C-alpha positions in Angstrom: 88.4 91.2 102.7 86.9 88.7 100.3 87.7 85.0 100.6 86.4 81.8 98.9 87.5 78.8 101.0 86.9 75.5 99.2 87.7 71.9 99.8 88.0 71.0 96.2 88.1 74.2 94.1 85.5 75.0 91.5 83.8 71.6 91.8 80.3 72.8 91.0 78.3 75.7 89.6 77.3 77.1 93.0 80.9 77.6 94.0 81.7 79.1 90.5 78.9 81.5 90.9 80.1 82.5 94.4 83.6 83.2 93.1 82.5 85.6 90.4 80.1 87.3 92.8 83.1 88.1 95.0 85.1 89.3 92.0 82.2 91.5 90.8 82.6 90.9 87.1 82.1 88.0 84.7 84.7 85.3 84.1 85.5 86.7 80.7 86.9 89.8 82.3 88.6 88.1 85.3 92.3 87.5 85.7 93.3 84.6 87.9 96.8 83.7 89.2 97.0 80.1 90.3 99.7 79.5 93.0 100.6 75.8 93.1 103.2 76.1 95.9 101.4 73.9 98.4 101.4 71.0 96.0 105.2 70.9 95.6 105.8 68.6 98.6 103.5 65.8 97.7 104.8 63.0 95.5 102.9 60.6 93.3 99.9 61.2 91.0 99.0 64.8 90.6 95.7 64.3 88.8 93.9 66.2 91.5 96.0 69.3 90.8 95.4 69.0 87.1 91.7 68.6 87.7 91.7 71.8 89.9 93.3 73.7 87.1 91.0 72.3 84.5 88.0 73.4 86.6 89.3 76.9 86.7 90.3 76.9 83.0 86.8 75.7 82.0 85.4 79.1 83.2 87.0 80.8 80.2 88.6 83.5 82.3 90.4 86.4 80.6 93.8 85.1 81.8 94.9 82.1 83.9 98.5 82.5 85.0 100.5 80.0 87.1 103.0 81.5 89.6 105.0 79.4 92.1 106.1 81.8 94.9 108.8 79.4 96.0 110.4 79.2 92.6 110.7 82.8 91.6 112.2 86.0 93.1 109.8 88.6 94.4 110.5 91.0 91.5 109.1 88.3 89.1 106.1 87.0 91.0 104.9 90.3 92.5 104.0 92.1 89.3 102.1 89.0 88.1 100.1 88.7 91.3 99.4 92.4 91.0 97.6 91.9 87.7 95.2 89.3 89.2 91.6 89.7 90.3 91.9 86.3 92.1 94.8 84.8 94.0 94.0 81.1 93.8 96.0 78.9 96.2 96.2 75.2 95.5 95.9 72.3 97.8 98.8 70.2 99.1 100.8 70.8 102.3 99.6 73.7 104.4 102.9 73.9 106.3 104.8 74.3 103.1 102.5 76.9 101.7 102.6 78.9 105.0 106.4 78.7 105.1 106.7 80.1 101.6 104.1 82.8 102.1 106.4 84.0 104.9 109.7 83.3 103.3 108.9 84.9 100.0 107.7 88.1 101.6 104.1 87.7 100.3 102.7 87.7 103.9 103.7 91.4 104.3 101.9 92.3 101.0 98.7 90.4 101.3 96.7 92.8 103.6 97.1 95.5 101.0 96.6 93.2 98.0 93.4 91.7 99.4 91.7 95.1 99.6 91.1 94.8 95.9 91.6 91.1 95.2 89.8 87.8 96.1 91.6 85.1 98.0 90.5 81.6 96.7 91.8 78.5 98.4 91.7 74.8 97.8 92.2 72.6 100.9 95.6 73.7 102.2 95.0 77.0 100.4 91.9 77.5 102.6 93.5 76.2 105.8 96.3 78.7 105.9 93.6 81.4 106.4 92.7 79.7 109.7 93.7 81.2 113.1 96.5 78.5 113.3 97.4 75.3 111.5 96.4 73.2 114.5 93.8 71.3 112.4 96.3 70.3 109.7 97.1 66.6 109.5 99.5 65.5 112.3 101.3 63.1 109.9 101.7 66.0 107.4 103.2 68.2 110.0 105.6 65.6 111.3 106.7 64.7 107.7 107.3 68.3 106.9 109.4 68.8 110.1 111.5 65.7 109.4 112.1 66.5 105.7 112.4 70.3 105.9 113.3 71.1 109.5 110.4 73.5 109.9 107.6 73.2 112.4 105.2 76.0 113.0 101.5 76.2 113.5 101.4 79.9 112.4 98.7 80.7 109.9 97.4 84.0 108.4 94.5 84.4 110.8 92.2 86.0 108.3 89.1 84.3 109.8 88.1 83.5 113.4 87.0 80.0 112.7 88.6 76.8 111.3 88.0 75.3 107.9 88.4 71.5 107.7 88.2 70.3 104.0 87.5 66.9 102.5 84.7 66.1 105.0 83.8 62.4 104.8 86.2 61.7 101.9 87.6 58.2 101.8 91.0 59.6 100.9 91.1 61.5 104.2 90.3 59.1 107.1 90.6 61.7 109.8 88.0 64.0 108.1 85.0 62.3 109.5 82.4 63.4 112.0 83.7 61.4 115.0 87.3 62.6 114.6 86.4 66.2 114.0 84.0 66.2 117.0 86.9 65.1 119.2 89.0 68.0 118.0 86.0 70.3 118.4 85.8 69.3 122.1 89.4 70.5 122.5 89.0 73.7 120.4 86.2 75.9 121.6 86.2 77.6 118.2 83.8 77.2 115.3 84.9 74.5 112.8 83.4 74.2 109.3 83.8 70.7 107.9 83.4 70.9 104.2 83.1 68.1 101.7 84.4 68.4 98.2 81.2 70.1 96.9 81.2 72.7 99.6 82.9 76.1 100.3 82.7 79.2 102.4 82.1 82.6 100.9 83.5 85.2 103.4 83.1 89.0 103.0 84.6 91.1 105.7 84.1 88.4 108.3 80.5 87.5 107.2 80.3 83.8 106.3 78.0 82.1 103.8 78.1 78.4 103.2 78.0 77.4 99.6 77.2 73.7 99.1 75.8 71.1 96.7 77.1 68.4 99.0 77.6 67.9 102.8 79.0 70.1 105.4 78.8 70.3 109.2 79.4 73.1 111.7 81.0 72.2 115.0 80.9 74.5 118.1 
């Protein structure tokens, strides 16, 4: 299984290079399906989502499709995902994304699909590969439970560590060293705290940190 777990998408050339190394062919021959489902819950300015798409589009890939698995029936989204070399999951609300990965039926298909495709995640799209959603924002989980009646910490469990994006970002006050260290003391599992210029390249469980910024490994 090949994963690219990012905090902020294709934010620098090192992360871009890592993606196409995982794909095994140049951008001009690569088909990407962007799945924005995690972003549907958040209100307000979506400039971050637009920037993430622009960063992908700037690579001049063969095809960049956008497929919302919560808005389309399986018989529509599945063939489009099948054409992709990369399944690129956006940031947003990790609970919402995980809910729709289950609800849509995608979860049952992913293990087979990821034998030949790369999973790329941005923030929430990276966190759903964690063992659980325990490191997701507490406020985010409570909000989602109150608004949608769904509370679960189930995740895909594709990795045996936790990814915590947006390390030291002023927009995420709980993504700082002191706060993450407190969590690390309670979770005897490795945690990778990644800033917006860092990512993890994972091939069959082997992890390589890709960074032009700051990251820290806990436990």
